[in-house]
Every structure is written in structure tokens, then in C-alpha cells.
C-alpha positions in Angstrom: 0.0 0.0 0.0 1.2 3.5 -0.8 0.3 7.0 0.2 -1.4 9.3 -2.3 -1.1 13.1 -2.7 -4.1 15.4 -3.3 -3.8 19.0 -4.3 -6.4 20.7 -2.2 -6.5 23.9 -4.3 -8.1 21.9 -7.1 -11.0 20.5 -4.9 -14.4 22.1 -5.3 -17.7 21.5 -3.6 -20.1 19.2 -5.4 -23.4 20.9 -4.6 -25.3 18.7 -7.1 -24.1 15.6 -5.3 -25.0 16.9 -1.9 -28.5 17.8 -3.2 -28.9 14.3 -4.8 -27.9 12.7 -1.5 -30.3 14.9 0.4 -33.1 13.6 -1.8 -32.2 10.1 -0.5 -32.2 11.5 3.1 -28.4 11.2 3.3 -26.5 14.0 5.0 -22.8 14.5 5.7 -22.1 15.7 9.3 -19.1 16.6 11.3 -19.2 14.2 14.3 -19.8 15.8 17.7 -18.3 14.3 20.9 -21.5 12.8 22.2 -21.6 10.6 19.0 -17.9 9.5 19.2 -18.6 6.1 20.7 -21.4 5.5 18.3 -19.1 6.1 15.3 -16.4 3.8 16.8 -19.0 1.1 17.4 -20.1 1.5 13.8 -16.5 0.8 12.6 -16.3 -2.2 15.0 -19.5 -3.8 13.9 -19.1 -3.0 10.2 -15.5 -3.7 9.5 -15.5 -7.5 8.9 -18.4 -7.5 6.6 -17.6 -4.3 4.7 -13.9 -3.7 4.8 -12.4 -7.1 5.6 -8.9 -6.2 4.4 -8.6 -3.4 6.9 -7.4 -3.7 10.6 -10.6 -2.9 12.5 -8.7 -2.0 15.8 -6.5 0.5 13.9 -9.4 2.2 12.3 -11.2 2.4 15.6 -8.1 3.9 17.2 -7.6 6.4 14.4 -11.2 7.4 14.6 -10.9 7.9 18.3 -7.8 10.1 17.7 -9.8 12.2 15.2 -12.5 12.7 17.8 -10.0 14.2 20.2 -9.2 17.1 17.8 -10.9 20.4 18.1 -13.1 20.5 16.2 -13.3 16.7 15.6 -11.8 15.7 12.3 -14.3 13.0 11.4 -17.4 13.2 9.2 -20.2 10.7 8.9 -22.8 10.0 6.3 -26.1 9.5 7.9 -29.3 8.2 6.4 -32.4 8.3 8.5 -30.4 8.5 11.7 -28.2 5.6 10.7 -24.5 5.9 10.0 -23.7 4.5 6.5 -20.1 5.8 6.2 -17.3 7.8 7.8 -14.1 9.7 6.9 -11.4 11.0 9.2 -8.4 13.3 8.7 -5.6 14.4 11.0 -5.9 11.1 12.8 -2.6 9.3 12.4 -0.7 12.5 11.4 -1.5 16.1 10.5 -2.3 16.4 6.8 -3.3 12.8 6.4 -6.8 11.6 5.3 -8.2 8.3 6.5 -9.4 6.0 7.4 -12.7 6.2 5.6 -15.3 3.6 4.8 -18.8 3.3 3.4 -21.2 0.3 3.8 -21.2 -1.8 0.7 -24.9 -1.3 0.1 -24.4 2.5 0.1 -21.4 2.4 -2.2 -21.7 3.6 -5.8 -24.1 6.4 -5.1 -21.6 9.2 -4.2 -21.5 8.8 -0.4 -17.8 8.1 -0.4 -17.1 11.0 -2.8 -19.1 13.3 -0.6 -17.3 12.2 2.5 -13.9 12.6 0.8 -14.6 16.0 -0.7 -16.1 17.3 2.6 -12.9 16.1 4.5 -10.6 17.7 1.9 -12.4 21.0 1.9 -12.3 21.1 5.7 -8.5 20.6 5.4 -8.3 23.4 2.8 -10.3 25.7 5.2 -7.8 24.9 7.9 -4.9 26.1 5.8 -3.6 23.0 4.2 -2.5 23.1 0.5 -2.1 19.3 0.1 -3.4 16.2 1.8 -1.9 12.7 1.9 -4.2 9.8 1.7 -2.4 7.4 4.0 -1.7 3.9 3.0 -4.5 3.8 0.4 -5.9 0.3 -0.2 -5.2 -0.9 -3.7 -8.9 -1.4 -4.2 -9.5 2.3 -3.4 -6.7 3.9 -5.4 -8.6 4.2 -8.6 -11.5 5.8 -6.7 -9.1 8.4 -5.2 -7.4 9.1 -8.5 -10.7 9.5 -10.4 -12.5 11.4 -7.6 -9.8 13.9 -6.5 -7.0 13.3 -9.0 -4.9 11.8 -6.2 -1.4 10.6 -7.3 0.6 7.8 -5.8 3.7 9.0 -3.9 6.5 6.7 -5.0 8.5 4.9 -2.3 5.9 5.9 0.4 5.3 2.5 1.9 5.5 2.0 4.8 6.2 5.7 5.2 4.9 7.1 8.5 3.4 3.7 9.3 6.9 2.2 9.9 6.4 3.6 13.4 3.7 1.0 14.1 4.6 -1.5 16.8 4.4 -4.3 14.3 5.5 -2.1 11.4 
């Protein structure tokens, strides 16, 4: 797995996508502290069925770290009061995006794109010029490249993740 680089100054809001999702009663929200455990439990209960290649405990820990930022650096996609996806940034390191995941049944309708763009625009608003998608899964690299023109950073694996205990 490699890191990918995103030029934030090229990211623009997709108002049509947000409106289309709203018609399906899907909204993107910045997580508030009272919902932090609910989001972490969502990852815990969804990981094996929806993102089996990912390390559930690591995603839960990264999500918890993003919740400790002020403001929290985690967004969720919610449909009828039910979480269907999440995206974090500034969790493992400043300037990094991830983890993020969308339930399989909600994939393909723009939820992941909306979460990604919302996160990247939040980073732009905070003064970042670039974002790094950390350790992008091979299965997601095409999505990142197509959605936000992310480019693979050569020789970036394991990168910052070499500091993991088992890294």
C-alpha cells in the first residue's frame, strides 16, 4: 500500500451531489463528541463485513484520535439517523486523510465521494495546501485518482506507518 497526494486547491464543492444525496435522506455531518462512541462502534460492527482487508482496531483507534481534535476531524454519512459511512483526517498524522469507509450497500451512489470531498475541503479551510491519503488500499486507489486526482507517492510504503509497533 502506498500513500497518495491530493492538491487541495483543485478541490471544489459538489453541490449537485449533496442535493442528490439529500433527496435520499443522506447527509454529511461533522461528528460531535456525544456521538464519538457510536461512530467507533459503527466501525467495530461493520469492518469485517464491509472492509475485511482493513485492521478494525487500527481504524477504531484512528477514529478515536480524530474525535479528540478540536473540532473533531471526522465526518459521517447519515441516512435516517443511521451511519452509513465515515471519513477521518488528521488522525494518524497532520495532513493525512483516512481512514474512511462506506457500507457496501451504500457504495456507488456518491457517499464516499461526498465524505472525501467534505474532508478535503475542511482541510483546505484549515490552511492545508495538500493532503496525503495514508496507506491507500489498492482497491480504493482508482477511486481516489478518479474522484480527486490523487497521485501515488512513490516509495511511500510503509512511510509514517513504519512507526507502528508491528511495522
